[in-house]
C-alpha positions in Angstrom: 0.0 0.4 -0.2 1.0 3.7 -0.7 2.2 5.2 2.2 1.0 8.4 3.6 3.3 11.0 4.3 2.9 13.6 6.8 4.3 17.1 7.2 6.8 15.6 9.8 7.9 12.9 7.1 8.6 15.7 4.7 10.6 18.1 6.8 12.8 15.0 8.0 13.5 14.2 4.3 14.0 17.7 3.4 16.1 18.4 5.9 14.0 21.3 7.0 11.2 22.2 9.8 7.7 21.1 10.1 6.7 24.9 9.9 8.7 25.4 6.6 7.0 22.5 4.8 3.6 23.7 6.4 4.5 27.4 4.6 5.3 25.5 1.5 1.9 23.1 1.3 -0.5 26.4 2.2 1.3 28.8 0.1 1.8 31.4 3.1 4.5 32.8 4.7 8.4 33.5 3.0 10.6 30.5 2.4 14.1 30.3 1.5 14.9 29.4 -2.2 16.8 26.7 -1.0 14.6 25.2 1.3 11.6 25.6 -1.2 13.8 23.4 -3.7 14.6 20.9 -1.3 10.8 20.7 -0.4 9.8 20.6 -3.8 12.3 17.4 -4.6 10.8 15.4 -1.7 7.4 16.1 -3.0 8.4 15.0 -6.6 10.1 11.7 -5.2 7.0 11.0 -3.2 4.4 11.9 -5.6 2.7 14.2 -2.6 -0.7 15.0 -3.0 -2.5 17.4 -0.6 -5.7 16.6 1.2 -8.2 18.7 -0.8 -11.2 17.5 1.0 -9.7 18.0 4.5 -8.5 21.3 3.3 -11.8 22.5 1.8 -14.1 21.5 5.0 -12.1 24.1 6.5 -13.6 26.7 3.9 -17.1 27.9 5.1 -17.7 30.0 1.3 -20.2 28.3 -0.8 -19.4 28.6 -4.6 -22.4 28.8 -7.0 -21.9 27.9 -10.5 -24.3 28.7 -13.1 -24.9 27.2 -16.6 -26.6 28.7 -19.3 -27.5 25.7 -22.0 -29.5 25.7 -24.7 -33.0 23.2 -23.9 -31.9 20.0 -25.1 -35.6 19.3 -25.7 -36.0 21.9 -28.2 -32.2 20.9 -30.1 -31.0 17.2 -29.1 -27.3 18.3 -29.8 -27.2 19.8 -26.6 -28.5 16.5 -24.5 -24.7 14.9 -23.9 -23.9 18.7 -22.3 -26.5 17.8 -19.6 -24.7 14.3 -18.6 -21.5 16.0 -19.0 -22.5 18.5 -16.3 -23.9 16.1 -14.0 -20.7 14.2 -13.9 -19.1 17.4 -12.5 -21.8 17.8 -10.0 -21.5 14.3 -8.9 -17.6 14.4 -8.7 -17.6 17.4 -6.7 -20.7 16.6 -4.5 -18.6 16.2 -1.4 -17.3 20.1 -1.8 -18.9 23.7 -1.0 -20.1 24.2 -4.5 -23.5 24.8 -5.7 -23.9 24.0 -9.8 -26.8 24.7 -11.7 -28.3 24.7 -15.1 -30.6 27.1 -16.7 -32.4 26.4 -19.9 -33.1 28.9 -22.8 -35.0 28.5 -26.1 -32.2 27.9 -28.9 -34.3 29.5 -31.2 -35.1 32.9 -29.3 -32.7 35.8 -28.4 -35.5 36.7 -25.8 -35.2 33.8 -24.1 -31.8 33.5 -24.3 -31.6 36.9 -22.6 -34.1 36.3 -19.6 -32.8 33.2 -18.6 -29.7 35.4 -18.4 -31.3 37.6 -16.0 -32.4 35.0 -14.1 -28.9 33.7 -13.3 -27.7 37.1 -12.5 -30.4 37.4 -9.6 -28.9 34.3 -8.5 -25.5 36.1 -7.6 -23.3 33.3 -9.1 -19.5 33.5 -8.5 -19.2 32.0 -12.1 -21.3 31.1 -15.5 -20.7 28.5 -17.9 -22.3 29.8 -21.3 -22.9 28.1 -24.6 -23.0 31.5 -26.6 -25.8 30.7 -29.6 -26.3 34.4 -29.7 -23.2 36.2 -30.8 -24.4 40.0 -30.2 -26.6 39.1 -27.0 -23.7 37.4 -25.5 -21.3 39.9 -25.9 -23.6 42.2 -24.1 -24.6 39.7 -21.2 -20.7 39.0 -20.6 -20.2 43.0 -20.2 -22.9 42.5 -17.5 -20.9 39.6 -15.5 -17.8 41.8 -15.9 -19.2 44.7 -14.3 -20.6 42.4 -11.3 -17.2 40.3 -11.1 -18.9 37.0 -12.0 -16.1 34.9 -14.0 -17.3 33.7 -17.2 -16.4 30.6 -19.2 -17.5 29.4 -22.6 -17.7 26.5 -24.6 -18.7 25.3 -27.9 -18.6 28.3 -29.6 -16.0 31.0 -29.3 -16.6 34.6 -28.7 -14.4 37.4 -28.7 -14.0 39.1 -25.1 -11.3 40.1 -23.0 -13.6 39.2 -20.1 -14.2 35.5 -20.9 -11.8 33.6 -18.5 -11.9 30.4 -20.7 -13.0 28.9 -23.8 -13.5 25.1 -24.1 -14.2 23.2 -27.7 -12.8 22.9 -30.9 -10.5 24.7 -33.3 -13.6 25.4 -35.9 -11.4 26.7 -38.4 -9.1 23.2 -38.2 -12.4 21.1 -38.2 -13.3 22.6 -41.2 -9.9 22.2 -43.1 -10.7 18.1 -41.9 -13.9 18.0 -43.5 -12.5 19.2 -46.5 -9.8 16.6 -46.6 -12.1 14.0 -46.1 -14.3 15.1 -49.0 -10.9 15.4 -51.1 -10.1 11.5 -50.1 -14.1 10.7 -51.2 -14.2 12.7 -54.3 -12.0 13.6 -57.7 -13.9 16.6 -58.9 -17.3 18.1 -59.2 -19.2 20.7 -57.2 -19.1 20.9 -53.5 -21.7 22.9 -51.5 -21.5 24.5 -48.1 -24.8 24.1 -46.3 -25.5 26.3 -43.4 -28.8 25.3 -41.3 -29.8 27.6 -38.9 -33.6 28.9 -37.8 -32.4 32.4 -37.5 -29.0 32.5 -38.9 -28.3 34.7 -35.7 -25.8 32.0 -34.8 -23.2 32.5 -37.6 -20.0 32.5 -36.5 -19.2 29.3 -35.7 -20.3 28.2 -39.3 -18.4 31.0 -41.1 -15.2 29.4 -39.2 -15.8 26.0 -40.2 -16.5 27.3 -43.8 -13.2 29.6 -43.8 -11.3 26.4 -42.9 -13.2 24.3 -45.7 -12.4 27.0 -48.2 -8.7 27.6 -47.4 -8.0 23.8 -47.9 -9.1 23.7 -51.2 -7.6 27.2 -52.0 -4.0 25.7 -50.6 -4.0 22.5 -52.3 -5.0 24.5 -55.5 -8.1 22.2 -56.4 -9.1 23.6 -59.3 -11.0 20.5 -60.5 -13.5 21.5 -57.7 -15.8 24.1 -57.3 -17.3 25.5 -54.0 -21.0 26.8 -53.3 -22.4 28.2 -50.0 -26.1 27.8 -49.5 -28.0 29.1 -46.2 -30.8 27.4 -45.3 -33.4 27.5 -42.7 -35.4 24.6 -40.8 -38.6 25.6 -42.6 -37.7 25.5 -46.2 -35.3 22.7 -46.4 -37.7 20.3 -48.1 -38.8 22.9 -50.6 -35.5 24.7 -51.5 -32.6 21.9 -51.1 -34.4 20.0 -54.0 -34.3 22.7 -56.1 -30.8 23.4 -55.6 -30.0 19.5 -56.1 -32.1 19.8 -59.7 -30.6 22.8 -60.6 -27.1 21.6 -59.8 -26.3 18.3 -61.8 -22.8 18.7 -61.2 -23.3 18.4 -57.4 -20.9 15.6 -55.7 -20.7 16.6 -52.7 -22.0 18.4 -49.4 -20.6 19.5 -46.3 -23.0 20.7 -43.6 -21.7 22.9 -40.8 -24.2 22.0 -37.7 -25.6 19.3 -36.5 -28.2 19.0 -38.7 -26.9 16.4 -41.7 -29.4 14.3 -40.8 -32.3 16.5 -42.4 -30.1 16.9 -45.9 -29.5 13.3 -45.7 -33.6 12.7 -45.3 -34.0 15.0 -48.5 -31.4 12.9 -50.4 -32.7 9.7 -49.6 -35.9 10.5 -51.7 -34.0 11.4 -54.7 -33.0 9.0 -56.8 -30.0 8.6 -59.1 -27.9 11.3 -57.3 -24.7 9.8 -55.4 -23.6 12.5 -53.3 -21.1 12.7 -50.3 -22.2 13.9 -47.2 -20.1 15.2 -44.3 -21.6 16.7 -41.7 -21.1 17.1 -37.4 -22.2 15.2 -34.5 -23.4 12.0 -33.0 -27.0 12.5 -32.5 -29.3 9.7 -33.1 -30.5 10.7 -36.4 -27.1 11.3 -37.9 -25.9 7.7 -36.9 -28.7 6.2 -38.3 -28.1 7.8 -42.1 -24.3 7.2 -41.1 -24.9 3.3 -40.6 -27.2 3.6 -44.1 -24.5 4.9 -46.0 -26.1 8.4 -46.5 -23.9 10.2 -44.2 -20.4 9.4 -45.2 -18.4 10.9 -42.3 -19.6 13.0 -38.9 -17.0 15.1 -36.9 -17.3 14.5 -33.2 -17.6 17.7 -31.4 -17.7 15.7 -27.9 -19.9 18.1 -26.1 -20.4 16.0 -22.9 -16.7 16.4 -22.4 -16.9 20.3 -23.5 -19.5 21.3 -20.7 -17.9 18.8 -18.0 -14.9 20.7 -18.6 -16.1 24.2 -18.5 -17.8 23.4 -15.2 -14.9 21.5 -13.8 -12.1 24.2 -14.4 -14.1 26.8 -12.3 -15.0 24.5 -9.6 -11.1 23.7 -9.3 -10.2 27.4 -9.8 -12.3 28.1 -6.9 -11.4 24.9 -4.4 -8.0 24.3 -5.0 -7.1 27.7 -6.9 -6.0 26.1 -9.7 -5.3 28.6 -12.7 -8.0 28.3 -15.6 -6.7 27.6 -18.7 -7.4 30.3 -21.3 -8.4 27.9 -23.9 -8.9 24.2 -23.9 -9.1 22.6 -27.1 -10.3 19.2 -27.9 -9.4 16.7 -30.5 -11.1 16.5 -34.0 -12.7 13.3 -34.1 -13.4 11.6 -37.1 -16.5 8.9 -37.2 -17.5 6.6 -40.1 -19.7 3.4 -40.0 -16.9 1.7 -39.0 -16.3 3.5 -35.9 -19.2 4.8 -34.7 -20.2 2.2 -32.1 -17.0 3.3 -29.9 -18.3 6.2 -29.4 -22.1 5.9 -29.4 -23.2 3.9 -25.9 
């Protein structure tokens, strides 16, 4: 069994007093560079970990963290985030921290803003935001900053000096990954970049993906391909998209920049004699079904569950254990096809 080292043990091994070790472990008082070096050497050798639970019990402060999340009953993309947040709640349940989730309608800026007002009335120490509406997010971040409330964001990136941390993927690079996959499937022809969004207010993350996609083809000088951008709303996919396909007989590939690849695949399944490569995002059930049917070729997994968990846990560890919050946490860009999807979908 691993030996449980005490301050007395560490002091003896380092050749310093117990008081000196105590000052180092609890980051209080002055310690000479020589003594600090000796103690750190011992701590590294014994792989010392402080009893964080015992230390936290001495802290009477209860920290409140609020998560502002799109309602997963309206958009199932966000459902794994609920599980990620619950994982963090379970992990830190022994500590003085309250983690609460507030849902807003992802199709309504009014809902987004009113839910934010509810959070402000709770006087949280920190918030984690899925910044679905860029302009409105910038405004509410200013409010939090004035109230000295820490802000983390995840999934979509917003440029603001008041944001402590962003958790997600490099959206530009994920667009390049999608382009490289499309280049493996096709040798020439027209490729459509399709943005699907009810309000099109949440355009920043889609634009970054498109920039990366186009940059790949420009950089590789792949002149046998032509790229077209098509913006669709949920309400007009079944009418506007079939007309687009009919008007573009040389269409060979489609890159969908949101989690709604299944909507395009569903329409394509009813169009005869057209083989079109589809690449989209996210392992929601409908996308995976079309992946297994061969109508979607690749999905890029954004691991939104992990994003939400890290967004919350970095805040908790900052408050409880005084850990620095990383400015950016970028997750891997996972490529999913029919052969490996079962490893990602439980």
